[in-house]
Steps between C-alpha positions, in 0.01 A plus 500: 500500500205448274452152645427668839192652352373163358262432801345849463443435126347155575261671762392770254440250216298277740294798635422623135425148389270421779310832459464439128374144563251622755359766268484266212320227695242751638436629151455148361317326773299786657130543428418741209139592516481884527168645575411868554458418871846354530652793299341769721709638774420374843416764759417308827174356375369839386375564152781692328417860414710692244841420365752300718779718388438818682744780535621587847614837609865549543431620858383152590836350400700770667310449828554121457869541451529719810313243690740226391799729584391564854383137541858387410625758754306318772671168394840661551391629846412148628851346494627814665242467788594127546867569521483829688655379825793337336542830280494723794754278699738498210514863423306668782289751308634404147202262436251759611666774296489284182128444543442870568688593183299228298167641632607854440580433138162326460325795670668746258374285212157483647481875555639560148223276350235677726605849386501387136145391534579128439254397775209693373219270369253747344 
């Protein structure tokens, strides 16, 4: 049994070894002439103003997570739309009922987030 895992062990050892070699070579062979200009954060050609480590409001992250959630929802709707004819032929209204249930659950989640004020930006 342990011999079956030998290829996985070899793969892990090779991956770790190649990563270590790449990091070591870049540290040894890479240029090392730090200047204040090189150490400054790059902001699209603009002169940096203030500290690069700003604190963001939790509201920003909350809206970003909700955006990702509903973006993933759109990804799940696409395959259903592509296969709709085949789904409706197989189970008549079963395919349509499944997507209605899916959208209903997401709508309840959206309304819950809205009522809790998760979408308020001010």
